[in-house]
N, C-alpha and C positions, 0 to 999 in steps of 0.2 A: 491480783490486782484487776479491778473491773475496768474494762476498756469500753469507752463510749464511741461508737462508730459515727463517722461523719456522712455527709451526703454523697461522697464519692469514694470508690474503692479502687486501688491500683492493681493492675494485673499485667502480665506479659502476653503479647500477641505476635503472631507471625503474619506479617503483611506481604501479600503476594500480588504483584503487578506484572504486566508483560515485560517491564524493564528489569525487575529485580525481585528478590525475596530477602526480607530482612526481619530481624527480631527487634521489637521496640516495646516501650511501655505504653499502656493505655489506661484511661480512666473510665470506670463503669459507674453508672448510677447505683448506689447502694439500695438494696431491697431487704428489709428486715421486718419481722412481725412486731406489731404493737398491740398489747392487750390493754383494753380500756375497762377499768373497774369503776363502779359507782358506789358511793357510801352515803348513807343518811341514817341518823340516829346511831344505833349499834349494829346496823346491818350493812353488809358489803357484798356486792355481786359482780361477776364478770358480765359485761354487756356485749363486748365484741372483741374479736381478734382480727386485725386487718394487716395486710402487707403494705408497707409504706417506705418512703425514703426518710431516714432520720433527719430531724430538724423541724422546729415548730411543732413538736409533739403535743404540747399543751393546747395549742391552737387547734390542732387536728382533733383532739379529744373533745374540746368545747364545741367545735363546729359540728362534729358528728352527733353529739348529744342534742344540740339545738335542732338539727335536721330531723332527729327521731322524736322530738317532742319531749325529751327528758329534762332539759334545762333551757329556760329562756333567759332574757335579760334579768340580771339580779338573782338568778337561781343557783349560781355556783359560788360556794364559799372558799374553796381552795383547790388547787391542782398540784400534784407532785408525783415524782417517780416513786414507785412502790417499794417499801422496805419490809413488807410482811415476811414472816418466817418461811412461808411456802414459796417465796420467790428467790431462786438462787442468785448469787452475786452477778453472774454473767448475764442474767436476764433483767437486771435492775433497770437499765435504761430502755428496756423494751416493754415495760409495764407501767402504766399511768393510773393513778387513783384520783377520781374527781369526787370531792366532798360537796354534797348538795346542801343548800340552805334548808331544804325541807326536813321535817322531823322524821319522816319515813320515806322509803323508796317509793317512787310512783308505781301505781298498779297498771303496768303496761304489758301487753302481750309480748313485746320485744324483750322484756326482762325474764320471760319464762324459758328462753332458750339462748344458747351461746351462738353468736354469729361467727363464722369463719369466712372472711371475705378476701378475695384476691385484690391485687393492685389494679386489675383491669376492670373490676366491676364493683359498683356500690352495693349497699345492702338493699337488694331489690324486693319490692313488694311489701315493705314493712309499714308504709304509710298509705292509707287508702285515700281515694278522692274525697270521701266524706270527712275524714280527719283533716285534710287540707282545707276544705271549705270552712270548717269550724275554727281553724287557726288563722287563716288569712283570707278574708272575703275577697272576691274578685273585684278588680278595679275596672270600671267601664272605660273603654278606649277613649283617650282624650281628657278624662276627668282630672288627671294630675297635671295637665298642661305642659308636660315635658316634650320638648322639641330638640331634635339633634340633626345637624346637617350631614348628609351623606359623606361629604368630604372628611368629616371628623372620623367616621367609621373606617374609611379607607386607610387612615394613618395608624389605627390601633394595632394591627398585626405586627408592624415593624417596631412599634414601641414596646409591645409585649416581648417580642424576640430579643430586643436590646437589653431587657431587664432579666432575662433568663441566664443567670451566671453559671449555674450548674449544667444546664443544657449545653452551653457553649463548650464545656469540658467533655461532656459525655455523649451528647446527641440523643439521650434516652429518657427525657423527662417531659411530662405534660406541665402545663401552666394554666393558672387562672389569674386574670388581671382585672382590677377594679379601676374604672376611670370616671371622670366627671363628664357632664354633657359637652364640654368644650374640648375634651380629649386629654386632659391632664391626668397623669398617672397618680393613683391614690395608693395602691398596694398590689404586689404580685407575689404569688406563692407557687412553688414547684413541687412535684412529686411524681413517682413512677405511675401513680394512679390519678386519672383526671378527677375522680370524685374526691380523693384525698386532697388534691390541690385546692379544690373549692371549699372543702371542709376547713382547711387551714385558713383560708381567706375569711370565711364566715366566722370562724373561731376567733380570729384576730379582732374582727369588728365587735363580736359579742363581748370579749374581755375588755375592750376599750370603750364600751358603752355607746357604740355607734349604730346599733340596730334600731329600727329597720333601715336598710340601705336605699332609701328613696332617692331619686335624682342621681342615680349612678348607672353606669353601663358595665356589664360583665362580659369579658371576652375569654373564651376557653380555646385551648390550642388544638383540640381534636374535634370529634363529632359531638353533637349535643343530644344526649339521651334523656329519657324520662327522668332519671334520678337528678341530672343536672338542673333541669327545669324545676323539679320538685324543691330542691334545696334553694334555688333562686326565689321561688314563690314564698317560701317560709321566711327567707331573709328580707323580703320586701323589695327585691331588685326588679325594676320595671322593664329593662332591656337586656337581653342575652344574645350574644353573638358567638358564632363558631366559625373557624376557618374551614370546617368540613360540613357534612350534611347533618341535619337533625333526623331523629327517628319519628315514626308516625305518632307514637304516644306522646313524644315531646311536643309535637305540633298541637295535638288535641288538648294537652294540659295547658299549654301557653294560651291557646285560644280561649279556653274557659275562664282562665284567671286574668285575662286582659294584659298579658305579658307580650311585649314585642320580641319575636324570635327571628333572628337573622342567621343565615347560613351561607357557606361558600364565600366568606369575606376574604377576598384575595384581589390584590391590585385595586383597581377602581371598579369593582363589581361586588354586588351583594344581592342575595335573594331574601326578600322579606316574606316570611311565611304567615305571620300573624300580626295584627294591630300595626299596620304600616303607617298609621297616622302620626306616630311620633318621629318618623324619619322624613324630614322635608327641609 
């Protein structure tokens, strides 16, 4: 019988405090591999194997492919768990096949090698700055007319935290949340990997026909890396906030593409690293 694992896994733990030692049950964030296969025409290839938290697997695959330039809006015909003969029953729910609308597989360098990515890191270095320029032209600061009050940003971390149901059980998950300029929650996704959480969010928007995500604010629960900004740029998100620090490459990329990048969003404080014109 094939067992489909959920986002949490139960274990036993010995809790030690100055007052007592006791055995109790604990919930862990599940971490399992997900193999992403792409199919077009009569050809099928493995594009990536990533460590993720089970749940929203189809969104994760769609978002990953969108970020890598493999599938844009309208480019996915179907997504399903793989039933190929080479996939053992116990791995069925850890293998996803994405059937593309294209007649043949895209001729991309990323298809020439299999990625093995951890939950802590995205697929680094697969999209160049030139490729990003071709896919998503930079938006001059202020050209979109988007304005967000600082008070709105201050409320977002608490709203994201309140929506993290699995984090509440395990304390071990990252989250990406999408909000409107007035702070209303649109969607939240969780994963052991911060890049996966964002891929799930973008994949949800892609499959629902909501891309590009203009007039939205993205909040990530950890630091903001180059890959996070890259995925936001491709998805058309104009404002990215993090509760921790951004990296130097993230700031450079955000500045070039006219994205407002905010960090250390905690309490009533935020650092605006690029395009502060939108926050006023």
